[in-house]
PyMOL Python script that loads the backbone (N, CA, C, O; Angstrom):
from pymol import cmd

cmd.read_pdbstr("""\
ATOM      1  N   MET A   1      10.637  39.105   7.968  1.00  0.00           N
ATOM      2  CA  MET A   1      10.543  37.499   7.701  1.00  0.00           C
ATOM      3  C   MET A   1       9.597  37.847   6.574  1.00  0.00           C
ATOM      4  O   MET A   1       8.910  38.866   6.639  1.00  0.00           O
ATOM      5  N   SER A   2       9.544  37.029   5.548  1.00  0.00           N
ATOM      6  CA  SER A   2       8.577  36.859   4.859  1.00  0.00           C
ATOM      7  C   SER A   2       7.559  35.397   4.775  1.00  0.00           C
ATOM      8  O   SER A   2       7.965  34.344   5.266  1.00  0.00           O
ATOM      9  N   ARG A   3       6.477  35.477   4.228  1.00  0.00           N
ATOM     10  CA  ARG A   3       5.749  34.301   4.120  1.00  0.00           C
ATOM     11  C   ARG A   3       5.774  33.557   2.582  1.00  0.00           C
ATOM     12  O   ARG A   3       5.867  34.109   1.486  1.00  0.00           O
ATOM     13  N   PHE A   4       5.680  32.382   2.840  1.00  0.00           N
ATOM     14  CA  PHE A   4       5.757  31.751   1.225  1.00  0.00           C
ATOM     15  C   PHE A   4       4.831  30.464   1.360  1.00  0.00           C
ATOM     16  O   PHE A   4       4.582  29.945   2.449  1.00  0.00           O
ATOM     17  N   VAL A   5       4.456  30.107   0.416  1.00  0.00           N
ATOM     18  CA  VAL A   5       3.394  29.161  -0.127  1.00  0.00           C
ATOM     19  C   VAL A   5       4.191  28.127  -0.668  1.00  0.00           C
ATOM     20  O   VAL A   5       4.408  28.286  -1.869  1.00  0.00           O
ATOM     21  N   VAL A   6       4.701  27.107  -0.160  1.00  0.00           N
ATOM     22  CA  VAL A   6       5.286  26.133  -0.566  1.00  0.00           C
ATOM     23  C   VAL A   6       4.593  24.803  -1.238  1.00  0.00           C
ATOM     24  O   VAL A   6       4.120  24.090  -0.352  1.00  0.00           O
ATOM     25  N   GLN A   7       4.454  24.416  -2.197  1.00  0.00           N
ATOM     26  CA  GLN A   7       3.394  23.105  -2.751  1.00  0.00           C
ATOM     27  C   GLN A   7       4.462  22.090  -3.289  1.00  0.00           C
ATOM     28  O   GLN A   7       5.396  22.342  -4.050  1.00  0.00           O
ATOM     29  N   PHE A   8       4.096  20.810  -2.691  1.00  0.00           N
ATOM     30  CA  PHE A   8       4.929  19.612  -3.089  1.00  0.00           C
ATOM     31  C   PHE A   8       3.820  19.133  -4.535  1.00  0.00           C
ATOM     32  O   PHE A   8       2.630  18.833  -4.446  1.00  0.00           O
ATOM     33  N   MET A   9       4.572  19.183  -5.664  1.00  0.00           N
ATOM     34  CA  MET A   9       3.850  18.610  -6.537  1.00  0.00           C
ATOM     35  C   MET A   9       4.491  17.274  -7.411  1.00  0.00           C
ATOM     36  O   MET A   9       5.663  16.929  -7.557  1.00  0.00           O
ATOM     37  N   LYS A  10       3.220  16.676  -7.929  1.00  0.00           N
ATOM     38  CA  LYS A  10       3.757  15.308  -8.657  1.00  0.00           C
ATOM     39  C   LYS A  10       2.988  15.148 -10.009  1.00  0.00           C
ATOM     40  O   LYS A  10       1.834  15.527 -10.206  1.00  0.00           O
ATOM     41  N   ASP A  11       3.799  14.532 -10.902  1.00  0.00           N
ATOM     42  CA  ASP A  11       3.227  14.065 -11.821  1.00  0.00           C
ATOM     43  C   ASP A  11       2.581  12.875 -12.127  1.00  0.00           C
ATOM     44  O   ASP A  11       3.289  11.908 -12.409  1.00  0.00           O
ATOM     45  N   VAL A  12       1.148  12.736 -12.125  1.00  0.00           N
ATOM     46  CA  VAL A  12       0.722  11.437 -12.531  1.00  0.00           C
ATOM     47  C   VAL A  12      -0.180  11.057 -13.454  1.00  0.00           C
ATOM     48  O   VAL A  12      -0.903  11.974 -13.844  1.00  0.00           O
ATOM     49  N   LEU A  13      -0.369   9.997 -13.929  1.00  0.00           N
ATOM     50  CA  LEU A  13      -1.046   9.615 -14.988  1.00  0.00           C
ATOM     51  C   LEU A  13      -2.618   9.335 -14.746  1.00  0.00           C
ATOM     52  O   LEU A  13      -2.996   8.615 -13.821  1.00  0.00           O
ATOM     53  N   GLY A  14      -3.402   9.886 -15.544  1.00  0.00           N
ATOM     54  CA  GLY A  14      -4.833   9.851 -15.412  1.00  0.00           C
ATOM     55  C   GLY A  14      -5.380   8.696 -16.077  1.00  0.00           C
ATOM     56  O   GLY A  14      -4.702   8.054 -16.879  1.00  0.00           O
ATOM     57  N   GLY A  15      -6.616   8.384 -15.776  1.00  0.00           N
ATOM     58  CA  GLY A  15      -7.593   7.508 -16.427  1.00  0.00           C
ATOM     59  C   GLY A  15      -7.534   7.323 -17.898  1.00  0.00           C
ATOM     60  O   GLY A  15      -7.720   6.334 -18.608  1.00  0.00           O
ATOM     61  N   ASN A  16      -7.157   8.809 -18.206  1.00  0.00           N
ATOM     62  CA  ASN A  16      -7.332   8.758 -20.016  1.00  0.00           C
ATOM     63  C   ASN A  16      -5.701   8.582 -20.718  1.00  0.00           C
ATOM     64  O   ASN A  16      -5.469   8.740 -21.916  1.00  0.00           O
ATOM     65  N   GLY A  17      -4.875   8.293 -19.881  1.00  0.00           N
ATOM     66  CA  GLY A  17      -3.650   8.158 -20.182  1.00  0.00           C
ATOM     67  C   GLY A  17      -2.577   9.226 -20.551  1.00  0.00           C
ATOM     68  O   GLY A  17      -1.470   9.043 -21.057  1.00  0.00           O
ATOM     69  N   ARG A  18      -3.240  10.505 -20.135  1.00  0.00           N
ATOM     70  CA  ARG A  18      -2.555  11.827 -19.894  1.00  0.00           C
ATOM     71  C   ARG A  18      -1.825  12.060 -18.424  1.00  0.00           C
ATOM     72  O   ARG A  18      -2.184  11.646 -17.322  1.00  0.00           O
ATOM     73  N   GLU A  19      -0.752  12.812 -18.764  1.00  0.00           N
ATOM     74  CA  GLU A  19      -0.186  13.160 -17.509  1.00  0.00           C
ATOM     75  C   GLU A  19      -0.750  14.538 -17.121  1.00  0.00           C
ATOM     76  O   GLU A  19      -1.092  15.431 -17.895  1.00  0.00           O
ATOM     77  N   ARG A  20      -0.785  14.542 -15.672  1.00  0.00           N
ATOM     78  CA  ARG A  20      -1.409  15.746 -14.924  1.00  0.00           C
ATOM     79  C   ARG A  20      -0.521  16.134 -13.427  1.00  0.00           C
ATOM     80  O   ARG A  20      -0.097  15.297 -12.630  1.00  0.00           O
ATOM     81  N   GLU A  21      -0.407  17.394 -13.332  1.00  0.00           N
ATOM     82  CA  GLU A  21      -0.127  17.619 -12.387  1.00  0.00           C
ATOM     83  C   GLU A  21      -0.955  17.739 -10.848  1.00  0.00           C
ATOM     84  O   GLU A  21      -1.969  18.432 -10.760  1.00  0.00           O
ATOM     85  N   VAL A  22      -0.571  17.219 -10.030  1.00  0.00           N
ATOM     86  CA  VAL A  22      -1.207  16.750  -8.676  1.00  0.00           C
ATOM     87  C   VAL A  22      -0.261  17.867  -7.265  1.00  0.00           C
ATOM     88  O   VAL A  22       0.936  17.832  -6.980  1.00  0.00           O
ATOM     89  N   CYS A  23      -1.139  18.565  -6.780  1.00  0.00           N
ATOM     90  CA  CYS A  23      -0.337  18.979  -5.676  1.00  0.00           C
ATOM     91  C   CYS A  23      -0.804  18.087  -4.366  1.00  0.00           C
ATOM     92  O   CYS A  23      -1.944  17.806  -3.996  1.00  0.00           O
ATOM     93  N   GLN A  24       0.816  17.650  -3.643  1.00  0.00           N
ATOM     94  CA  GLN A  24       0.313  16.490  -2.849  1.00  0.00           C
ATOM     95  C   GLN A  24       0.397  16.998  -1.423  1.00  0.00           C
ATOM     96  O   GLN A  24       0.179  16.259  -0.463  1.00  0.00           O
ATOM     97  N   GLY A  25       0.764  18.461  -1.292  1.00  0.00           N
ATOM     98  CA  GLY A  25       0.463  19.191   0.095  1.00  0.00           C
ATOM     99  C   GLY A  25       1.049  20.457  -0.204  1.00  0.00           C
ATOM    100  O   GLY A  25       1.733  20.723  -1.192  1.00  0.00           O
ATOM    101  N   SER A  26       0.689  21.300   0.833  1.00  0.00           N
ATOM    102  CA  SER A  26       0.753  22.850   0.281  1.00  0.00           C
ATOM    103  C   SER A  26       1.099  23.259   2.308  1.00  0.00           C
ATOM    104  O   SER A  26       0.492  22.753   3.252  1.00  0.00           O
ATOM    105  N   LEU A  27       2.093  24.164   2.367  1.00  0.00           N
ATOM    106  CA  LEU A  27       2.582  24.652   3.032  1.00  0.00           C
ATOM    107  C   LEU A  27       2.622  26.112   3.836  1.00  0.00           C
ATOM    108  O   LEU A  27       3.811  26.288   4.101  1.00  0.00           O
ATOM    109  N   GLU A  28       1.992  27.020   4.242  1.00  0.00           N
ATOM    110  CA  GLU A  28       2.756  28.469   4.559  1.00  0.00           C
ATOM    111  C   GLU A  28       3.937  28.572   5.460  1.00  0.00           C
ATOM    112  O   GLU A  28       3.816  28.005   6.546  1.00  0.00           O
ATOM    113  N   ILE A  29       4.818  29.058   5.265  1.00  0.00           N
ATOM    114  CA  ILE A  29       6.221  28.956   5.820  1.00  0.00           C
ATOM    115  C   ILE A  29       6.325  30.465   5.987  1.00  0.00           C
ATOM    116  O   ILE A  29       6.003  31.198   5.052  1.00  0.00           O
ATOM    117  N   ASP A  30       6.867  31.073   7.420  1.00  0.00           N
ATOM    118  CA  ASP A  30       7.415  32.090   7.455  1.00  0.00           C
ATOM    119  C   ASP A  30       8.768  31.950   7.728  1.00  0.00           C
ATOM    120  O   ASP A  30       9.132  31.343   8.735  1.00  0.00           O
ATOM    121  N   ALA A  31       9.839  32.620   6.666  1.00  0.00           N
ATOM    122  CA  ALA A  31      11.307  32.658   6.521  1.00  0.00           C
ATOM    123  C   ALA A  31      11.815  33.656   6.098  1.00  0.00           C
ATOM    124  O   ALA A  31      11.196  34.610   5.626  1.00  0.00           O
ATOM    125  N   LEU A  32      13.233  33.544   6.236  1.00  0.00           N
ATOM    126  CA  LEU A  32      14.001  34.872   5.707  1.00  0.00           C
ATOM    127  C   LEU A  32      14.050  34.934   4.168  1.00  0.00           C
ATOM    128  O   LEU A  32      14.033  35.991   3.537  1.00  0.00           O
ATOM    129  N   SER A  33      14.119  33.579   3.567  1.00  0.00           N
ATOM    130  CA  SER A  33      14.225  33.775   2.144  1.00  0.00           C
ATOM    131  C   SER A  33      13.374  32.075   1.601  1.00  0.00           C
ATOM    132  O   SER A  33      12.922  31.127   2.244  1.00  0.00           O
ATOM    133  N   GLU A  34      13.492  32.389   0.101  1.00  0.00           N
ATOM    134  CA  GLU A  34      13.085  31.085  -0.651  1.00  0.00           C
ATOM    135  C   GLU A  34      13.723  30.010  -0.099  1.00  0.00           C
ATOM    136  O   GLU A  34      13.191  28.926   0.139  1.00  0.00           O
ATOM    137  N   GLY A  35      14.830  30.300   0.098  1.00  0.00           N
ATOM    138  CA  GLY A  35      15.576  28.829   0.179  1.00  0.00           C
ATOM    139  C   GLY A  35      15.323  28.272   1.587  1.00  0.00           C
ATOM    140  O   GLY A  35      15.185  27.074   1.834  1.00  0.00           O
ATOM    141  N   GLN A  36      15.279  29.225   2.445  1.00  0.00           N
ATOM    142  CA  GLN A  36      14.893  28.861   3.883  1.00  0.00           C
ATOM    143  C   GLN A  36      13.617  28.028   3.979  1.00  0.00           C
ATOM    144  O   GLN A  36      13.456  26.938   4.527  1.00  0.00           O
ATOM    145  N   ALA A  37      12.798  28.754   3.355  1.00  0.00           N
ATOM    146  CA  ALA A  37      11.187  28.476   3.359  1.00  0.00           C
ATOM    147  C   ALA A  37      10.977  26.972   2.592  1.00  0.00           C
ATOM    148  O   ALA A  37      10.020  26.285   2.949  1.00  0.00           O
ATOM    149  N   THR A  38      11.731  26.566   1.719  1.00  0.00           N
ATOM    150  CA  THR A  38      11.856  25.518   1.183  1.00  0.00           C
ATOM    151  C   THR A  38      12.566  24.339   2.074  1.00  0.00           C
ATOM    152  O   THR A  38      11.946  23.276   2.103  1.00  0.00           O
ATOM    153  N   GLU A  39      13.486  24.391   2.619  1.00  0.00           N
ATOM    154  CA  GLU A  39      13.989  23.824   3.515  1.00  0.00           C
ATOM    155  C   GLU A  39      13.143  23.322   4.851  1.00  0.00           C
ATOM    156  O   GLU A  39      13.143  22.165   5.273  1.00  0.00           O
ATOM    157  N   ILE A  40      12.585  24.191   5.294  1.00  0.00           N
ATOM    158  CA  ILE A  40      11.738  24.184   6.649  1.00  0.00           C
ATOM    159  C   ILE A  40      10.398  23.544   6.013  1.00  0.00           C
ATOM    160  O   ILE A  40       9.588  22.917   6.695  1.00  0.00           O
ATOM    161  N   ALA A  41      10.277  23.743   4.808  1.00  0.00           N
ATOM    162  CA  ALA A  41       8.845  23.185   4.286  1.00  0.00           C
ATOM    163  C   ALA A  41       8.968  21.801   3.942  1.00  0.00           C
ATOM    164  O   ALA A  41       8.014  21.024   3.981  1.00  0.00           O
ATOM    165  N   LYS A  42      10.222  21.456   3.578  1.00  0.00           N
ATOM    166  CA  LYS A  42      10.710  19.959   3.154  1.00  0.00           C
ATOM    167  C   LYS A  42      10.677  19.107   4.526  1.00  0.00           C
ATOM    168  O   LYS A  42      10.176  17.983   4.487  1.00  0.00           O
ATOM    169  N   LEU A  43      11.197  19.612   5.740  1.00  0.00           N
ATOM    170  CA  LEU A  43      11.222  18.984   6.999  1.00  0.00           C
ATOM    171  C   LEU A  43       9.738  18.665   7.699  1.00  0.00           C
ATOM    172  O   LEU A  43       9.423  17.644   8.310  1.00  0.00           O
ATOM    173  N   LYS A  44       8.754  20.084   7.373  1.00  0.00           N
ATOM    174  CA  LYS A  44       7.286  19.556   7.900  1.00  0.00           C
ATOM    175  C   LYS A  44       6.490  18.478   7.071  1.00  0.00           C
ATOM    176  O   LYS A  44       5.796  17.586   7.559  1.00  0.00           O
ATOM    177  N   PHE A  45       6.723  18.728   5.657  1.00  0.00           N
ATOM    178  CA  PHE A  45       6.027  17.876   4.682  1.00  0.00           C
ATOM    179  C   PHE A  45       6.450  16.356   5.058  1.00  0.00           C
ATOM    180  O   PHE A  45       5.637  15.453   4.863  1.00  0.00           O
ATOM    181  N   CYS A  46       7.667  16.098   5.570  1.00  0.00           N
ATOM    182  CA  CYS A  46       8.158  14.901   5.689  1.00  0.00           C
ATOM    183  C   CYS A  46       7.587  14.287   7.107  1.00  0.00           C
ATOM    184  O   CYS A  46       7.121  13.163   7.299  1.00  0.00           O
ATOM    185  N   GLU A  47       7.740  15.219   7.913  1.00  0.00           N
ATOM    186  CA  GLU A  47       7.013  14.736   9.382  1.00  0.00           C
ATOM    187  C   GLU A  47       5.544  14.451   9.087  1.00  0.00           C
ATOM    188  O   GLU A  47       5.074  13.337   9.321  1.00  0.00           O
ATOM    189  N   GLN A  48       4.744  15.539   8.528  1.00  0.00           N
ATOM    190  CA  GLN A  48       3.206  15.204   8.239  1.00  0.00           C
ATOM    191  C   GLN A  48       2.917  13.892   7.923  1.00  0.00           C
ATOM    192  O   GLN A  48       2.137  13.132   8.498  1.00  0.00           O
ATOM    193  N   GLN A  49       3.962  13.590   6.476  1.00  0.00           N
ATOM    194  CA  GLN A  49       3.506  12.257   5.905  1.00  0.00           C
ATOM    195  C   GLN A  49       4.313  11.109   6.133  1.00  0.00           C
ATOM    196  O   GLN A  49       4.266  10.155   5.356  1.00  0.00           O
ATOM    197  N   ALA A  50       5.225  11.124   7.376  1.00  0.00           N
ATOM    198  CA  ALA A  50       5.756  10.258   7.798  1.00  0.00           C
ATOM    199  C   ALA A  50       6.860   9.534   6.812  1.00  0.00           C
ATOM    200  O   ALA A  50       6.879   8.321   6.598  1.00  0.00           O
ATOM    201  N   LEU A  51       7.680  10.391   6.308  1.00  0.00           N
ATOM    202  CA  LEU A  51       8.581  10.303   5.123  1.00  0.00           C
ATOM    203  C   LEU A  51       9.948  10.577   5.718  1.00  0.00           C
ATOM    204  O   LEU A  51      10.248  11.225   6.721  1.00  0.00           O
ATOM    205  N   CYS A  52      10.776   9.853   4.760  1.00  0.00           N
ATOM    206  CA  CYS A  52      12.167  10.142   5.351  1.00  0.00           C
ATOM    207  C   CYS A  52      12.822  11.116   4.230  1.00  0.00           C
ATOM    208  O   CYS A  52      13.857  11.750   4.440  1.00  0.00           O
ATOM    209  N   ASP A  53      12.017  11.162   2.884  1.00  0.00           N
ATOM    210  CA  ASP A  53      12.595  11.997   1.818  1.00  0.00           C
ATOM    211  C   ASP A  53      11.186  12.456   1.349  1.00  0.00           C
ATOM    212  O   ASP A  53      10.162  11.775   1.307  1.00  0.00           O
ATOM    213  N   TRP A  54      11.353  13.726   1.014  1.00  0.00           N
ATOM    214  CA  TRP A  54      10.035  14.685   0.560  1.00  0.00           C
ATOM    215  C   TRP A  54       9.750  14.031  -1.052  1.00  0.00           C
ATOM    216  O   TRP A  54       8.650  14.056  -1.604  1.00  0.00           O
ATOM    217  N   SER A  55      11.130  13.397  -1.701  1.00  0.00           N
ATOM    218  CA  SER A  55      10.828  13.400  -2.977  1.00  0.00           C
ATOM    219  C   SER A  55      10.144  11.895  -3.124  1.00  0.00           C
ATOM    220  O   SER A  55      10.052  11.403  -4.249  1.00  0.00           O
ATOM    221  N   LEU A  56       9.780  11.349  -2.235  1.00  0.00           N
ATOM    222  CA  LEU A  56       9.204   9.922  -2.164  1.00  0.00           C
ATOM    223  C   LEU A  56       7.562  10.306  -2.592  1.00  0.00           C
ATOM    224  O   LEU A  56       6.960   9.473  -3.270  1.00  0.00           O
ATOM    225  N   HIS A  57       6.981  11.351  -2.258  1.00  0.00           N
ATOM    226  CA  HIS A  57       5.643  11.644  -2.552  1.00  0.00           C
ATOM    227  C   HIS A  57       5.533  12.850  -3.464  1.00  0.00           C
ATOM    228  O   HIS A  57       4.432  13.353  -3.690  1.00  0.00           O
ATOM    229  N   ALA A  58       6.695  13.342  -4.011  1.00  0.00           N
ATOM    230  CA  ALA A  58       6.377  14.533  -4.858  1.00  0.00           C
ATOM    231  C   ALA A  58       7.957  14.610  -5.807  1.00  0.00           C
ATOM    232  O   ALA A  58       9.096  14.238  -5.526  1.00  0.00           O
ATOM    233  N   ASP A  59       7.402  15.232  -6.939  1.00  0.00           N
ATOM    234  CA  ASP A  59       8.485  15.260  -7.909  1.00  0.00           C
ATOM    235  C   ASP A  59       9.106  16.696  -7.897  1.00  0.00           C
ATOM    236  O   ASP A  59      10.163  16.878  -8.502  1.00  0.00           O
ATOM    237  N   ARG A  60       8.520  17.677  -7.263  1.00  0.00           N
ATOM    238  CA  ARG A  60       9.494  19.083  -7.312  1.00  0.00           C
ATOM    239  C   ARG A  60       8.469  19.844  -6.225  1.00  0.00           C
ATOM    240  O   ARG A  60       7.383  19.408  -5.843  1.00  0.00           O
ATOM    241  N   ILE A  61       9.019  20.916  -5.891  1.00  0.00           N
ATOM    242  CA  ILE A  61       8.651  21.885  -5.320  1.00  0.00           C
ATOM    243  C   ILE A  61       8.242  23.085  -5.988  1.00  0.00           C
ATOM    244  O   ILE A  61       8.821  23.349  -7.042  1.00  0.00           O
ATOM    245  N   ARG A  62       7.149  24.038  -5.475  1.00  0.00           N
ATOM    246  CA  ARG A  62       6.835  25.252  -5.939  1.00  0.00           C
ATOM    247  C   ARG A  62       6.669  25.878  -5.002  1.00  0.00           C
ATOM    248  O   ARG A  62       6.070  25.404  -4.037  1.00  0.00           O
ATOM    249  N   ILE A  63       7.118  27.036  -5.010  1.00  0.00           N
ATOM    250  CA  ILE A  63       7.387  28.053  -4.196  1.00  0.00           C
ATOM    251  C   ILE A  63       6.974  29.543  -4.650  1.00  0.00           C
ATOM    252  O   ILE A  63       7.621  30.020  -5.583  1.00  0.00           O
ATOM    253  N   ASP A  64       5.955  30.314  -4.072  1.00  0.00           N
ATOM    254  CA  ASP A  64       5.518  31.565  -3.826  1.00  0.00           C
ATOM    255  C   ASP A  64       5.289  32.428  -3.169  1.00  0.00           C
ATOM    256  O   ASP A  64       4.386  32.216  -2.360  1.00  0.00           O
ATOM    257  N   ALA A  65       5.873  33.676  -3.146  1.00  0.00           N
ATOM    258  CA  ALA A  65       5.555  34.604  -1.867  1.00  0.00           C
ATOM    259  C   ALA A  65       3.759  34.691  -1.655  1.00  0.00           C
ATOM    260  O   ALA A  65       2.942  34.869  -2.559  1.00  0.00           O
ATOM    261  N   ALA A  66       3.473  34.507  -0.194  1.00  0.00           N
ATOM    262  CA  ALA A  66       1.887  34.440   0.035  1.00  0.00           C
ATOM    263  C   ALA A  66       1.565  35.959  -0.472  1.00  0.00           C
ATOM    264  O   ALA A  66       2.241  36.977  -0.614  1.00  0.00           O
ATOM    265  N   ASP A  67       0.618  35.715  -0.612  1.00  0.00           N
ATOM    266  CA  ASP A  67      -0.320  37.262  -1.315  1.00  0.00           C
ATOM    267  C   ASP A  67      -1.001  37.600   0.291  1.00  0.00           C
ATOM    268  O   ASP A  67      -2.123  37.247   0.653  1.00  0.00           O
ATOM    269  N   VAL A  68      -0.055  38.330   1.070  1.00  0.00           N
ATOM    270  CA  VAL A  68      -0.772  38.695   2.363  1.00  0.00           C
ATOM    271  C   VAL A  68      -1.189  40.207   2.346  1.00  0.00           C
ATOM    272  O   VAL A  68      -0.381  41.080   2.028  1.00  0.00           O
ATOM    273  N   HIS A  69      -2.473  40.475   2.697  1.00  0.00           N
ATOM    274  CA  HIS A  69      -3.131  41.741   2.711  1.00  0.00           C
ATOM    275  C   HIS A  69      -3.404  42.289   4.140  1.00  0.00           C
ATOM    276  O   HIS A  69      -4.114  41.760   4.996  1.00  0.00           O
ATOM    277  N   ALA A  70      -2.628  43.579   4.247  1.00  0.00           N
ATOM    278  CA  ALA A  70      -2.748  44.117   5.661  1.00  0.00           C
ATOM    279  C   ALA A  70      -4.215  45.320   5.818  1.00  0.00           C
ATOM    280  O   ALA A  70      -4.462  45.853   6.899  1.00  0.00           O
TER     281      ALA A  70
END
""", "prot")
cmd.dss("prot")
cmd.show_as("cartoon", "prot")
cmd.util.cbc("prot")
cmd.orient("prot")
């Protein structure tokens, strides 16, 4: 099993009128694959945020392998 860091990202308009990317939430997930980690993270994010769909608070998902040092 591998560990992944899953971030829920959203583009927002700043006070200066420029768009910027904001992380709406980040989770560390243990899963067999990136796809499985993404699906687990979607469920957990919705549970944490009391949402029926993760895309209500984020535009996209960014996923990376966790940097695990033994």
